[in-house]
N, C-alpha and C positions, 0 to 999 in steps of 0.2 A: 441377464440373470433370470428375469421373470419367465422368459421363454424356456430356459432350461428347467426351472421349477415346474412349469406347466407340463412340459413333456414328461418329466418324471412322475407327476401326479397322474397324468393320463395313463402312463404305462403301469403304474401300480394299481390304478383303478381297473385296468383291463384284466388283471389277474383274477378278479372276481371275489376275492376274499374281503370280508368286512375290515380286517386289519389293514390291508393294502389300500383300500379306498380312504380310510380315515387318515392314514399316514400321508397319502398323496395330497389330500386336502390340506393337512397341516403344513406340508412343505410348500405348497402353492401360496397359502396365506402368509407363511413366514417369509417367503421371498418377496411378496408384495409389500409386507411391512418394512423389510429391509430397504427396498427401493424407495419407499416414501420417506423413511428416516434419512437416507442418503440425499434425496432431493432437497429436503428442508435444510440439512446441514450445508450443502453446497450453495444454496441460495443465501443463507445467512453469512457464510464466509465470503462469498463474492460481493455481497452488499457492503461488508465492512471494509474491503480493500479497494473499492472502486474510487478512483480519483480522475477527474477530467481536467485537462489543461487546454487553454486557448490563449492565443496571443495576437496582438495587433500593434499598431504604432505607439499605443499608450502604455502597454505592459502585458503582464501575464495574468490571466484569469484562472483561478483554481477553484474547483467545485468538488466537494466530497459530501459525506453523509451529514456533516455538521453545518454546511452552508456554503456560501460563495465568498471569495476574497479576491480583490484586485491588487496585484503587486506592481506598482508603476516602475518603469525602467529606471527613472531617476533615483529611486530609492535603493538601487542595488550598487554594491561596490565591486563585485566580481561575479561572473557566471561561467559555467562550463560543465563538463561531464567527468565523472570518475568511473573507473571500471576495475573489476577484479574477476577472479575465477571463483565460482561457488564450489561446494563440496563435490560436485560431479565433474568439475574441471571446465564447466561452461562459462563463458563471459557473462557478467551481469553489470548493468550500467545504472548510474544514478545521476540525476540532474542536480547540480549544486548551485543554489542561489544564495550568495553571500550579501546580506543587507549592508548598506553603508553605515547604518546606525543600529542600535540595539533592537533585537526582535523580541516581541512579547511572547515568552514561553507558555503563557496561559491562554493564548488566543484559541478559541474552540475549533476553528477551521484549520489552523496551522500547527497546533501543538503536537500532533502526531508526526509531523515532518521536521520538527526542529531538532537539531543535533548539536552537541557541544564538541567542537573540534578545534585544532590549532588554526589560527587565522592564516589565510593564504598570503596576505600582505600586512605589513605593520599598519596599524590604524583601523583595521577591520575588526568587528567584534567576533568573539569565539562562537556565538550561536549562528547557525545557518540553517537553511531549508534544504533537506535532502529528499528528493522525489524519485522513486523508482522509474527508470526509463528504459525498459528492456525491449520495447517494440521498435523495430528498425525505422519504419516510415515516420512516426512522430519524432523520433530522435533526429532524423535527417532534417525534418522541417524546422525543428527547434535550432539546430546547428545553423541553418540558413538564416533564421530570424535573428539569432545572436550576431552573426556576421553583418547583417544588414542594420540592426538597430543599436547594437552595443559592441562594435569592433574593438574599442579601446578597453572594454572590461572583460572580453571573452578570453579565457585562458585555455580553451580547447579541451582535448581528451587526455586525462592523466591516469596512469595506472596506479592503483593502490594495493596495499597488502591485503591478504585474505582477512575477512572478518571486520573490515572497516565500517560496514553498514550496520552498526549496532542499533539496538532498539531505542525508542524515544525514552526520555527521562520521566516516566509515569510516576515514580515514587516522589520525585521532586515536585511535580505538578500537584500531586495530592497534598503534599505538605504545605505548599504555597497557598493553595486554595483553602485548606483547612485553617491556616493562620489568618488569612484574609477574612474568612467567615467568622472566626472567633473574635477578631478585632471589631467587625461590624456589630456582632451580638453584644459585645462589651459596652458599646455606646449607649 
C-alpha cells in the first residue's frame, strides 16, 4: 500500500504543478498513517488472542496475557476435540478440557476459555475449558499426548453443530466480581 501511494505521489509530483505535488504528498503521508494504524491494531489483536499450550507427564500448561496456569491430568474428567464448519465452510477445531470438579469461572487466566455446555458424562460439571486448536501440528501432538497420558478419558474427535463455540460468559463474570467486590467493601 505504501509503495502504491509513493508511486502515485511521485507521479503527481512529476507533473510539476503545485497542486499535484501537495496532493501527492498528502496521499503518501495518508498511506503511511493508514499503515501505522493497521500495524498497531494487528499487534493489539494478536496480543489479545495469543494462548500458548505445553504438556508433559504432569498436565497441561496454559499461558496467555493474564498469566500461566497448570492443569494437572488428574484434575480432568474428560478431554478431546470438537470440530465444526465456520461461516466459510472450513473446519474449525477446539480442545475440550472437562474438569472432574467445578472450574472457577473467575480465574483470570482461564475465564476467557470457560464455557457452559452440557456435560459429556453424568457427574461432570457443566463448565469446561474450550481452547481453539486450529493448527494441525499442535493438535496432532495433543492427540498423541492424550492417548499416552489419558487414554481412559480421551473421547476423540466429535463433530458439533455450527456456532457451538460461543463467546465466554463475560457478563456473568462482571456480575460475580462486582458482587464479590461489594461484599468485601460492605465489611
